[in-house]
C-alpha positions as CSV (number, residue, x, y, z in Angstrom):
1,M,207.4,81.6,180.1
2,R,204.9,84.1,181.6
3,N,201.6,82.7,182.7
4,A,202.4,79.2,181.4
5,R,199.7,76.7,182.3
6,S,200.3,73.1,183.3
7,G,200.4,71.0,180.2
8,D,201.4,73.9,177.9
9,T,204.5,73.3,175.8
10,R,206.9,75.2,173.6
11,P,208.7,73.9,170.6
12,E,212.5,73.6,170.5
13,R,214.7,72.4,167.7
14,D,218.3,71.0,167.5
15,G,220.3,69.2,164.8
16,L,218.2,66.0,165.4
17,G,214.8,67.6,165.0
18,E,212.1,69.2,167.1
19,R,210.6,68.3,170.5
20,A,207.9,69.8,172.6
21,I,209.3,71.1,175.9
22,P,207.1,71.9,179.0
23,A,206.4,75.6,178.9
24,D,207.3,76.0,182.6
25,A,210.6,74.2,182.3
26,Y,213.9,76.1,182.4
27,W,215.7,73.2,180.6
28,G,215.3,72.7,176.9
29,I,215.7,70.2,174.1
30,H,219.2,68.9,174.9
31,T,218.1,68.1,178.5
32,S,214.9,66.6,177.2
33,R,216.8,64.1,175.0
34,A,219.1,63.2,177.9
35,V,216.2,62.6,180.3
36,R,214.7,60.3,177.7
37,N,218.0,58.5,177.0
38,F,219.2,58.0,180.6
39,P,216.3,57.1,183.0
40,F,218.8,54.8,184.8
41,S,218.9,55.5,188.5
42,G,216.4,58.1,189.6
43,Y,219.3,59.8,191.5
44,R,219.9,63.5,191.3
45,L,223.2,65.3,191.1
46,H,224.8,66.1,194.5
47,P,223.7,69.6,195.7
48,A,227.4,70.6,196.2
49,F,228.1,69.6,192.6
50,I,225.2,71.7,191.3
51,R,226.4,74.7,193.3
52,A,230.0,74.2,192.1
53,F,228.9,73.8,188.4
54,A,227.0,77.1,188.6
55,Q,230.0,78.8,190.1
56,V,232.2,77.5,187.3
57,K,229.7,78.9,184.8
58,Q,229.6,82.2,186.6
59,A,233.4,82.5,186.5
60,C,233.4,81.7,182.8
61,A,230.8,84.4,182.2
62,S,232.6,86.9,184.4
63,T,235.8,86.3,182.4
64,N,234.1,86.6,179.1
65,A,232.3,89.8,180.2
66,L,235.5,91.4,181.4
67,L,237.3,90.6,178.1
68,G,234.4,92.1,176.1
69,F,233.0,88.8,174.7
70,L,229.8,89.1,176.7
71,P,229.2,92.8,177.0
72,G,226.4,94.7,178.7
73,E,223.3,93.3,180.2
74,R,223.5,89.8,178.7
75,G,226.7,89.0,180.5
76,R,225.4,90.4,183.8
77,A,222.2,88.4,183.4
78,I,224.1,85.2,182.9
79,M,226.3,85.8,185.9
80,N,223.2,86.6,188.0
81,A,221.5,83.5,186.9
82,C,224.5,81.4,187.8
83,A,224.7,83.1,191.2
84,E,221.1,82.3,191.9
85,I,221.7,78.6,191.2
86,A,224.9,78.7,193.3
87,D,222.7,80.1,196.2
88,G,220.3,77.2,195.9
89,A,217.7,78.3,193.3
90,L,216.5,76.1,190.4
91,H,218.2,73.0,191.6
92,D,215.0,71.2,190.7
93,Q,215.6,72.1,187.1
94,I,218.9,70.1,187.0
95,V,217.1,66.9,186.0
96,V,219.6,64.7,184.1
97,D,220.4,61.4,185.7
98,P,224.0,61.2,187.1
99,F,224.5,57.9,185.2
100,Q,224.8,59.2,181.6
101,G,226.9,58.7,178.5
102,G,228.9,61.5,177.0
103,A,231.4,62.3,179.7
104,G,229.0,64.8,181.4
105,T,227.8,66.6,178.2
106,S,224.2,66.1,179.2
107,T,224.8,67.7,182.6
108,N,226.6,70.6,181.0
109,M,223.8,71.2,178.5
110,N,221.2,71.0,181.3
111,F,223.1,73.8,183.1
112,N,223.5,75.8,179.9
113,E,219.8,75.7,179.1
114,V,218.6,76.5,182.6
115,I,221.1,79.4,183.0
116,A,220.1,80.7,179.5
117,A,216.4,80.5,180.3
118,R,216.7,82.3,183.7
119,A,219.0,84.9,182.2
120,A,216.4,85.6,179.5
121,E,213.8,86.2,182.2
122,L,216.2,88.6,184.0
123,L,216.4,90.5,180.7
124,G,212.7,90.8,180.6
125,G,212.1,88.0,178.0
126,E,210.5,84.7,178.1
127,R,211.9,81.4,179.3
128,G,213.5,79.6,176.4
129,D,214.0,82.7,174.3
130,R,217.4,81.9,172.7
131,S,217.5,85.1,170.8
132,L,218.2,86.9,174.1
133,V,220.5,84.3,175.6
134,H,221.7,81.2,173.8
135,P,222.7,78.1,175.9
136,I,225.7,77.3,173.7
137,R,226.7,80.5,172.0
138,H,226.5,82.7,175.2
139,V,226.4,80.5,178.3
140,N,228.9,77.9,177.1
141,M,231.1,80.5,175.4
142,H,234.8,79.4,175.3
143,Q,234.0,76.2,177.2
144,S,233.8,72.5,176.8
145,T,232.2,69.9,179.0
146,N,235.6,68.4,179.2
147,D,237.1,71.4,181.2
148,V,233.9,72.6,182.9
149,Y,232.7,69.3,184.3
150,P,236.0,68.1,186.1
151,T,236.6,71.7,187.3
152,A,233.1,71.7,188.9
153,L,233.8,68.4,190.5
154,K,237.1,69.6,192.0
155,V,235.3,72.7,193.4
156,A,232.6,70.5,194.9
157,V,235.2,68.1,196.4
158,L,237.3,71.0,197.8
159,T,234.2,72.4,199.5
160,L,233.1,69.0,200.9
161,L,236.6,68.2,202.1
162,T,236.6,71.4,204.2
163,E,233.3,70.4,205.8
164,L,234.6,66.9,206.4
165,E,237.8,68.2,208.0
166,D,235.7,70.3,210.4
167,E,233.6,67.3,211.5
168,I,236.7,65.1,211.9
169,S,238.2,67.7,214.2
170,R,235.1,67.7,216.3
171,L,235.1,64.0,216.5
172,Q,238.7,64.0,217.5
173,Q,238.0,66.4,220.3
174,A,235.1,64.3,221.6
175,L,237.3,61.2,221.7
176,Q,240.1,63.1,223.5
177,A,237.6,64.2,226.1
178,K,236.6,60.6,226.8
179,E,240.3,59.6,226.9
180,G,240.7,62.0,229.9
181,Q,237.4,61.0,231.5
182,F,238.2,57.3,231.4
183,R,241.9,57.4,232.3
184,D,241.5,55.7,235.6
185,V,239.1,52.9,234.5
186,V,241.1,49.6,234.3
187,K,239.8,47.1,231.8
188,V,240.8,44.0,230.0
189,G,242.7,44.5,226.7
190,R,241.8,41.9,224.2
191,T,243.5,40.5,221.1
192,E,241.7,38.3,218.6
193,L,238.6,38.7,220.9
194,T,240.3,37.0,223.8
195,D,241.7,38.3,227.1
196,A,245.2,39.7,226.7
197,V,246.5,42.3,229.2
198,P,245.1,45.0,231.5
199,M,244.9,48.5,230.2
200,T,242.7,51.5,230.8
201,L,239.5,52.5,229.0
202,G,241.1,55.9,228.4
203,M,243.8,54.2,226.4
204,T,241.1,52.7,224.1
205,F,239.6,56.1,223.4
206,G,243.0,57.7,223.1
207,A,243.8,55.2,220.3
208,F,240.5,56.1,218.6
209,A,241.4,59.8,218.8
210,D,244.9,59.3,217.3
211,A,243.5,57.4,214.4
212,I,241.0,60.2,213.7
213,A,243.8,62.7,214.0
214,R,245.6,61.0,211.2
215,D,242.4,61.2,209.1
216,R,242.2,64.9,209.8
217,W,245.8,65.4,208.6
218,R,245.3,63.3,205.5
219,V,242.2,65.2,204.5
220,F,243.9,68.5,205.0
221,K,246.9,67.5,202.9
222,C,244.8,66.0,200.1
223,R,243.1,69.3,199.4
224,E,246.4,70.4,197.9
225,R,246.1,67.6,195.3
226,I,242.7,68.7,194.1
227,K,243.0,72.5,193.6
228,R,244.6,72.5,190.2
229,V,241.9,72.8,187.5
230,N,241.8,72.4,183.7
231,L,239.3,75.2,183.2
232,G,240.3,77.0,180.0
233,G,241.7,73.9,178.4
234,T,238.4,73.3,176.5
235,A,238.1,69.9,174.7
236,V,241.4,68.1,175.3
237,G,243.5,70.7,177.2
238,T,244.9,72.6,174.3
239,G,242.6,75.6,174.8
240,L,241.3,75.2,171.2
241,G,238.4,77.6,170.6
242,A,239.1,79.9,173.5
243,P,241.1,83.2,173.4
244,R,244.5,83.1,175.1
245,D,243.5,85.9,177.5
246,Y,240.5,83.9,178.6
247,V,242.5,80.7,179.1
248,L,245.0,82.6,181.3
249,A,242.4,84.5,183.3
250,V,239.4,82.2,183.9
251,A,240.9,80.1,186.8
252,G,241.6,83.3,188.7
253,H,238.0,84.4,188.3
254,L,236.9,81.0,189.6
255,A,239.0,81.5,192.7
256,T,237.3,84.8,193.3
257,V,233.8,83.4,192.8
258,T,234.3,80.3,195.0
259,G,236.7,81.7,197.6
260,L,238.8,78.6,197.1
261,P,242.5,78.4,196.3
262,V,242.0,76.9,192.9
263,S,244.5,77.6,190.1
264,R,245.2,76.6,186.5
265,A,247.0,73.3,186.1
266,E,250.4,73.5,184.6
267,N,249.6,70.8,182.1
268,L,246.0,71.2,180.9
269,V,246.2,68.1,178.7
270,D,247.2,66.0,181.7
271,A,244.5,67.5,183.9
272,T,241.9,66.9,181.3
273,Q,242.6,63.2,180.6
274,N,244.0,61.9,183.9
275,M,241.7,61.5,186.9
276,D,244.2,60.0,189.4
277,V,243.7,62.9,191.8
278,F,240.1,61.8,192.4
279,A,241.3,58.2,193.0
280,E,243.9,59.6,195.5
281,V,241.2,61.6,197.4
282,S,238.9,58.6,197.3
283,G,241.7,56.4,198.8
284,I,242.1,58.9,201.7
285,L,238.3,58.8,202.3
286,K,238.6,55.0,202.3
287,A,241.2,55.2,205.1
288,C,238.9,57.4,207.1
289,A,236.0,55.0,206.5
290,A,238.2,52.1,207.7
291,N,238.9,54.0,211.0
292,L,235.3,54.8,211.5
293,L,234.3,51.2,210.8
294,K,236.8,50.0,213.4
295,I,235.6,52.5,216.0
296,A,232.0,51.7,215.4
297,S,232.6,48.0,215.6
298,D,234.5,48.4,218.9
299,L,231.8,50.6,220.4
300,R,229.2,47.9,219.6
301,L,231.4,45.2,221.2
302,L,232.3,47.2,224.3
303,S,228.7,48.1,224.9
304,S,227.3,44.6,224.0
305,G,224.8,42.9,226.2
306,P,224.8,45.0,228.3
307,D,224.0,42.3,230.8
308,T,225.2,39.3,228.9
309,G,228.0,40.8,226.8
310,L,231.1,42.8,227.5
311,G,229.0,45.7,228.8
312,E,232.1,47.8,229.7
313,I,230.5,51.0,228.4
314,S,227.0,52.2,227.8
315,L,226.0,54.1,224.7
316,P,223.5,57.0,224.9
317,P,220.0,55.7,224.2
318,L,218.8,57.3,221.0
319,Q,215.6,55.5,220.1
320,A,213.6,52.4,220.9
321,G,215.4,49.3,219.6
322,S,212.6,47.0,218.8
323,S,208.9,46.9,217.9
324,I,208.4,43.8,220.0
325,M,211.2,43.6,222.6
326,A,210.2,46.3,225.1
327,G,213.0,48.3,226.6
328,K,215.6,47.1,224.1
329,I,218.1,49.8,223.0
330,N,220.3,49.2,219.9
331,P,223.6,50.8,219.1
332,V,222.0,52.6,216.1
333,M,224.6,55.3,215.6
334,P,227.6,52.9,215.3
335,E,225.4,50.7,213.0
336,A,224.6,53.6,210.7
337,V,228.3,54.7,210.6
338,T,229.2,51.1,209.7
339,Q,226.9,51.1,206.7
340,A,228.2,54.5,205.6
341,A,231.8,53.3,205.9
342,L,231.1,50.3,203.8
343,R,229.4,52.4,201.1
344,V,232.5,54.7,201.0
345,M,234.7,51.7,200.5
346,A,232.5,50.5,197.7
347,N,232.6,54.0,196.1
348,D,236.4,53.9,196.3
349,Q,236.5,50.8,194.3
350,T,234.2,52.4,191.7
351,V,236.1,55.6,191.6
352,T,239.4,53.8,191.3
353,L,238.2,51.7,188.4
354,A,236.6,54.7,186.6
355,A,239.8,56.7,187.0
356,G,241.8,54.0,185.4
357,M,239.5,53.3,182.5
358,G,239.8,56.7,180.8
359,Q,241.0,56.5,177.3
360,L,243.4,58.7,175.4
361,E,242.5,62.4,175.8
362,L,239.4,62.0,178.0
363,N,237.8,60.0,180.8
364,H,234.3,59.2,179.7
365,L,233.4,57.7,183.1
366,L,233.8,61.0,185.0
367,P,230.0,61.2,185.7
368,L,230.4,58.0,187.7
369,I,233.2,59.6,189.7
370,A,231.1,62.7,190.2
371,H,228.4,60.6,191.7
372,G,230.5,58.4,194.0
373,L,233.0,60.9,195.4
374,P,230.6,63.6,196.7
375,E,228.4,60.9,198.2
376,S,231.4,59.5,200.1
377,L,232.3,62.9,201.4
378,T,228.8,63.5,202.6
379,L,228.5,60.1,204.2
380,L,231.8,60.6,206.1
381,T,230.9,64.1,207.2
382,A,227.5,62.9,208.5
383,S,229.1,59.9,210.2
384,C,231.7,62.1,212.1
385,R,228.9,64.5,213.0
386,G,226.6,61.8,214.3
387,L,229.4,60.3,216.4
388,A,230.6,63.7,217.7
389,D,227.1,65.0,218.5
390,D,224.9,62.0,219.5
391,C,227.2,59.2,220.5
392,I,230.7,59.8,221.9
393,P,229.8,62.6,224.5
394,G,227.1,60.4,226.0
395,I,229.2,57.3,226.4
396,E,229.5,56.2,230.1
397,A,232.0,53.8,231.5
398,R,230.8,50.9,233.6
399,P,233.8,50.6,236.1
400,R,232.3,47.8,238.1
401,Q,231.9,45.6,235.0
402,C,235.4,46.5,233.8
403,A,236.9,45.6,237.2
404,D,234.9,42.3,237.4
405,H,236.3,41.3,233.9
406,V,239.8,42.1,235.0
407,E,239.4,40.1,238.2
408,R,238.0,37.1,236.4
409,S,240.3,37.1,233.4
410,T,243.9,35.8,233.0
411,A,245.0,39.3,232.0
412,L,246.5,39.9,235.4
413,A,248.9,37.0,234.8
414,T,250.8,38.9,232.0
415,V,251.7,41.6,234.5
416,L,253.7,39.0,236.4
417,V,255.6,37.5,233.5
418,P,258.6,39.9,233.7
419,A,259.2,38.8,237.3
420,L,258.2,35.2,237.3
421,G,258.8,34.1,233.8
422,Y,256.4,32.7,231.2
423,D,256.4,29.0,232.4
424,R,255.7,29.8,236.0
425,V,252.9,32.2,235.2
426,E,251.4,29.7,232.8
427,A,251.4,27.1,235.6
428,L,249.9,29.7,238.0
429,V,247.0,30.3,235.6
430,A,246.4,26.6,235.2
431,R,246.2,26.1,239.0
432,A,243.8,29.1,239.3
433,K,241.5,27.6,236.8
434,D,241.6,24.3,238.5
435,A,240.7,25.9,241.8
436,E,238.1,28.1,240.1
437,I,239.5,31.2,241.6
438,S,241.0,34.4,240.1
439,V,244.7,34.6,239.2
440,R,245.0,37.4,241.8
441,E,243.7,35.0,244.5
442,Q,245.9,32.2,243.4
443,A,249.0,34.5,243.4
444,V,248.2,35.6,247.0
445,R,247.5,32.0,248.1
446,E,250.9,30.9,246.7
447,G,252.7,33.8,248.3
448,V,253.8,35.3,245.0
449,A,253.0,38.8,246.2
450,P,251.0,40.6,248.8
451,P,247.6,41.9,247.7
452,E,248.7,45.6,247.9
453,V,251.6,44.8,245.5
454,L,249.3,43.2,243.0
455,Q,246.9,46.2,243.3
456,R,249.8,48.5,242.6
457,L,250.8,46.6,239.5
458,L,247.3,46.9,238.2
459,S,246.9,50.6,239.0
460,P,246.0,52.9,236.1
461,R,249.3,54.8,236.6
462,Q,251.3,51.6,236.3
463,L,249.4,50.4,233.2
464,C,249.9,53.8,231.4
465,K,253.7,53.7,231.8
466,L,255.7,52.7,228.8
467,G,257.5,49.5,229.9
468,F,258.6,48.6,233.4
469,S,261.6,49.0,235.7
470,P,263.1,46.0,237.5
471,D,262.7,47.6,240.9
472,E,258.9,47.5,240.5
473,F,259.0,43.8,241.2
474,E,261.2,43.8,244.3
475,E,258.3,42.6,246.5
476,V,257.3,39.9,244.1
477,N,258.5,36.4,245.1
478,T,260.7,35.7,242.0
479,P,262.1,32.2,241.4
């Protein structure tokens, strides 16, 4: 409203009565009731979801304008108002809590009212003038919350999946670079946190890279699952209340507005009531979170100490680690990624349960899915970015520490098992422990093999080979 002062109000009425609305608010009475009813979390809708919702509304208005249902300036004003919100304007006017009853109706009405108020301004009128643009009659024309809301969520998820895939790719490349950099650093491989066999540090990072590569492929493929939308299906997927021409055209307009490969689902009833595609995407995100959790945990272990732990790598120092212990540096990036991964796993459980608890023709818990899934995507994207930018590239190997661990461990003994047999090597290890010397020294002392042969068996080239050849042990004193 022009020249509205703080504290001024305007009256608005619905079927339940009249309420005073702040004069400077773009939202109206339906939003006001929802804000009063659902002061649950204090959270706001995800920005990507807000942009997607505005794009869906824009596509609906564009279709209605083209078909002659929103002719002239009114249709253009609605489309322009939607475009402004999609570009980042008026996000502060989307005020309904994500945790709400009504399967998202409150959110849909919030958008309807804000778009209508802004469109009225664009037409030269005042904010809240429903005679110029009505939230339901014009902005929500031929729509239902039940087709607009899940469609907006799919658009948001598609957008966020593309961003996640880009960051996963960058993380994969960073890990592959370290695989090459550390290919000659021999270290102890450990199983169940105990010394196992020699390997290279490059192998460790190569395994990280391959795990992330699988995440990249899964994310790419799951975008195919999410691009079929139920827009045009209105309340339950039958298209009741919408013209056939609109139903057939609106998904195509959405593809134009968003630039995404969305299309109308073959069975709009199915796409309206069943939310398994969101559970599927969430499961793929959980798998990515599991890999990030494993990598973050391993980075903390490998860098632990560094003087009294494993200390085989050093992480880049990002910030002071203590307010009392001077000089202490903590593995803050892996720790942050760990927390993000755990949150994603928790969200997956929530999304899965919510997807399965829909009833009959509608899933009334879709707002819960719309809160958890975008959050998971954002957390994973930020986690991959944090590792790729501020952690992995700055990791340095500590070859002397790695070599010392190899020398002091029983890992070398496993290299000799093919030539000497398990029992003889086990006895050799026991004698080395009794003598308080390394397995290598004990093997030389007993004439098992010359030092140069043991060195060759422990070379990075030898360790990177797949299996062994019998002639490799010709100089080992076999029984």
